[in-house]
N, C-alpha and C positions, 0 to 999 in steps of 0.2 A: 276238746280242750276247755279246760277250765276258766273262767273270769281273770286274769290279773285282778287279785285284789288293791293290789299298789295305787291301778287309779281310780277304784273307788274312794280307797282312805283320803288322797289326793282332793278329790273333788267334793267330797266331804266337807275335808277339812277347811279349804275357800272359802265354799258357802257360810260356812258358819265363822268362817273371819270376813267374809265380807257384810255380814249381817253387824256385827261389830264396830267395824272401822266404819262403815255407815249410818253409823246410832238406826238403824232400821229398828233395834228394840232399847229397852231403856239403860244406858250402861249403869252395871251394878260391877260397886268395886272390885266383890269378891267375884268376879269373872273375870280380869286383868289378867290375872295369875293363868287363868286354864287357857284364853285367846292365844296370849305369846307361846304358849307351849304348840296351841294346835295352829299357830301361823305359821313357824320355825317347822312343825315337823309336814307342815306341806312341801316342805322342800324335800324329794326323794332323797338327794344324799342322807340330807340329816334322821330322816325315817330309817334309811339303811342300818345308819350308824347305831341308833338308839333299839331299833333291833337286835341289832349286834352284842352289844350290851347289857339286854334283856337276861344273861346267862352269866355275869359276872364279871369283875372290871377287866382291860385290857389295855396292852401296851403299843402304841402309833405304828408301833412294824405290825404286830397284829394285824390291827384295823387295818393300815396298808394294804396288805394278804391278802385279807376276807372282801375289804371294798374294792379293791382296783383303782383305788384313785392316785394322784399324786401326793407326797407329801405334803404339799404349799396348800394343795386343794384341802384335802384332809384337816390338815391344821385353819385353816378358813372355818371350817363346821362348827368343828371339835369347840372353837372358839363360840361360832356363832349359839349354841348349846351351852356351852357354859356361861353367858353373858346370860342368859333367860333364866337360868335357875337349874336344864335340864339335865346338865351330867358336871361332875368335878372332879376333879387331879388329884392325886397324891405323887408326890418324890416317895420311889423306895430306891434307895441306891441313884444308878451310874441311871437309872430310867423312869418314866415316869407313864403311871397311868391313873386309864380313863374307866370312871364308872358312873352309873346313872346316881344323881344325887338321891339317896337313903329319906330325908327331909322333905322333900317334896312331895305331899300327898296326891295332889293334883296331877302327877306324872302314872303313877300308876295305879290310878282312875282311871284315867284315857286309857294309857296301854290294857289295862284290864278291859274294856269295851273295845277298842280292837280287833286283843284277842279273839275277844266272844266273838263279835261279828262274824269273825272266818272260823270259829270252830278248829281253832290249831294255839297252839301252845307257843308261847315263845318263845322256845327252842327253835322253832320254826322261824325263823327267822330270815335265814337264806331264801329256802322258797317263798316268803314272803315279800324281800323285798330284790328279787331277780327278773 
């Protein structure tokens, strides 16, 4: 049975965040936004949502179905991701669609690194986050 990559991802992200948090390396303003993204992706629920949004925008109902999180829990994590500039929400009629922030270049570099480490395309989000 192959190792679960989410544990390795989470440990790596937490390690990098702690290095920056405890000033083990000199702070660089260019690293602040990537550090915030790594912090939020250190949470398995946030990482699961981001991986599911990697292949396009989704409504709240669609994300609830795919993540099996309650509405209040999912909304909490979506707000955390939005506050850190990872996702954006758009109103389309009666629905709100969430998608990755296309202007956040740090996010896409980090996602490329994650998918490159595990040799799988971003569309394999269900396998990575389960």
